[in-house]
C-alpha positions as CSV (number, residue, x, y, z in Angstrom):
1,X,-2.2,16.6,-12.1
2,X,0.4,14.1,-9.6
3,X,2.7,10.9,-10.8
4,X,3.1,8.3,-8.0
5,X,6.4,6.4,-9.2
6,X,7.0,3.7,-5.5
7,X,8.8,0.6,-6.2
8,X,7.5,-2.4,-4.1
9,X,9.8,-4.9,-2.4
10,X,9.3,-8.4,0.0
11,X,11.4,-8.6,3.6
12,X,14.2,-10.6,3.5
13,X,13.6,-10.3,7.0
14,X,11.5,-7.3,9.1
15,X,13.1,-5.3,11.2
16,X,11.6,-5.0,13.9
17,X,14.0,-2.7,16.0
18,X,12.3,0.3,13.7
19,X,9.6,-0.9,13.8
20,X,7.4,2.2,15.6
21,X,4.4,4.5,15.6
22,X,2.1,2.7,13.6
23,X,-0.7,3.3,11.6
24,X,-3.5,1.4,11.9
25,X,-5.0,1.4,8.1
26,X,-7.8,-0.6,7.5
27,X,-9.4,0.3,3.4
28,X,-11.8,-0.6,1.0
29,X,-12.7,-0.2,-2.9
30,X,-15.3,1.4,-5.3
31,X,-13.7,1.1,-8.1
32,X,-11.2,-1.3,-8.3
33,X,-10.1,-1.9,-11.8
34,X,-6.9,-2.0,-13.7
35,X,-7.5,1.1,-15.2
36,X,-8.6,2.8,-12.6
37,X,-8.9,2.3,-9.2
38,X,-11.1,4.5,-6.2
39,X,-10.1,3.8,-2.8
40,X,-10.9,5.0,0.5
41,X,-8.6,5.2,3.8
42,X,-8.9,5.4,7.1
43,X,-5.2,6.1,8.6
44,X,-5.2,6.2,11.9
45,X,-7.0,10.1,12.6
46,X,-7.6,11.1,9.1
47,X,-9.3,10.2,5.9
48,X,-8.4,10.3,2.5
49,X,-10.1,9.7,-0.7
50,X,-7.8,8.4,-3.5
51,X,-7.8,7.6,-7.4
52,X,-5.3,6.1,-9.3
53,X,-4.7,5.5,-12.7
54,X,-3.5,2.1,-14.8
55,X,0.3,1.2,-13.4
56,X,3.0,1.5,-16.0
57,X,6.9,1.7,-15.3
58,X,6.1,1.7,-11.3
59,X,4.2,4.7,-12.4
60,X,1.4,5.8,-12.4
61,X,-1.1,8.9,-12.1
62,X,-3.1,9.2,-8.3
63,X,-5.3,12.0,-6.5
64,X,-5.6,12.7,-3.0
65,X,-8.3,13.7,-1.1
66,X,-8.9,14.6,2.6
67,X,-12.1,13.0,4.2
68,X,-13.9,14.1,7.7
69,X,-12.8,10.0,8.9
70,X,-16.8,9.9,9.6
71,X,-17.7,10.2,5.5
72,X,-14.6,7.5,5.3
73,X,-16.1,5.1,7.6
74,X,-19.6,5.2,6.1
75,X,-18.1,4.7,2.8
76,X,-16.0,2.0,3.8
77,X,-19.3,0.1,5.6
78,X,-21.8,1.7,2.0
79,X,-19.3,0.9,-1.3
80,X,-16.1,-1.1,-0.2
81,X,-16.8,-4.9,-0.6
82,X,-15.4,-7.4,1.7
83,X,-12.6,-8.2,2.9
84,X,-10.8,-4.7,3.5
85,X,-7.6,-4.0,3.1
86,X,-6.2,-4.2,7.2
87,X,-2.5,-3.2,7.7
88,X,-0.4,-1.6,10.2
89,X,2.3,0.7,8.6
90,X,5.4,2.2,10.1
91,X,7.8,4.8,8.4
92,X,11.8,4.5,7.7
93,X,14.4,6.3,7.3
94,X,17.6,4.9,5.9
95,X,19.8,6.8,3.5
96,X,18.3,9.8,3.0
97,X,14.6,8.1,1.5
98,X,11.6,7.1,3.6
99,X,10.3,3.7,3.2
100,X,6.7,2.4,4.4
101,X,7.0,-0.8,5.7
102,X,3.1,-2.4,5.3
103,X,2.6,-5.4,7.2
104,X,-0.2,-6.7,6.9
105,X,-4.0,-8.4,9.0
106,X,-6.7,-11.0,8.4
107,X,-7.1,-12.0,5.0
108,X,-3.8,-10.6,4.7
109,X,-1.8,-12.2,8.1
110,X,1.5,-12.4,7.5
111,X,2.6,-11.0,4.3
112,X,4.8,-8.0,4.8
113,X,6.0,-5.2,1.8
114,X,8.0,-1.8,2.0
115,X,8.1,0.9,-0.8
116,X,9.6,3.4,-1.5
117,X,8.1,6.8,-3.4
118,X,11.1,7.7,-6.3
119,X,11.0,11.1,-7.8
120,X,11.4,9.7,-11.5
121,X,11.6,5.6,-12.4
122,X,15.2,5.9,-12.9
123,X,16.2,7.5,-9.6
124,X,19.1,5.0,-7.9
125,X,18.4,4.8,-4.5
126,X,20.6,2.4,-2.0
127,X,18.7,-0.6,-0.7
128,X,18.4,-1.8,3.0
129,X,19.7,-5.1,3.4
130,X,16.6,-5.8,4.9
131,X,15.2,-5.6,2.1
132,X,14.3,-8.3,-1.0
133,X,13.2,-9.3,-3.5
134,X,11.1,-6.5,-6.0
135,X,7.7,-7.0,-6.5
136,X,6.7,-3.4,-8.1
137,X,6.0,-5.8,-11.3
138,X,4.0,-8.2,-9.9
139,X,0.3,-7.1,-9.7
140,X,-0.7,-9.7,-7.0
141,X,1.3,-7.8,-4.8
142,X,-1.2,-4.2,-5.8
143,X,-3.5,-3.0,-2.0
144,X,-6.7,-3.7,-5.5
145,X,-5.0,-6.8,-5.9
146,X,-5.2,-8.9,-2.3
147,X,-8.9,-8.1,-1.7
148,X,-9.6,-10.0,-4.7
149,X,-7.4,-12.8,-3.7
150,X,-6.8,-12.2,0.1
151,X,-2.9,-13.5,0.6
152,X,-4.2,-15.9,2.4
153,X,-5.9,-18.2,0.0
154,X,-1.8,-18.5,-2.0
155,X,-0.7,-21.4,-2.1
156,X,3.0,-20.0,-2.4
157,X,4.7,-17.5,-0.6
């Protein structure tokens, strides 16, 4: 069993000089419930099927498996509701940690978040100066909720 421990933040500003070699991601949800999600993701030339449990204190069970790219394309089309999540993902190293910056497009255009995966919920890490408010526990920022309530429809941003 795999456990994902992840914290999510808004950005004070976009560190453009650090954003190189982004990967285009398209993902959709076959099951999208509070207790569980089943997601299919195309990330560049790779594809993955991911199953995640309920989030509790920034941690959740996660299982991820590679799938053939053509199968993923068909699953996105046949089994996932629109809109799909579309974003470009960048990896940024900072003080021994890898940060992931997701710059959303499509119905979530304008949203940019940064995430860090940790080994424990209370693991100490230093935040880069471009990191802003933590939104780990705000379910509106979960990708699985952004398909139900896209960022473009939010009144307050």
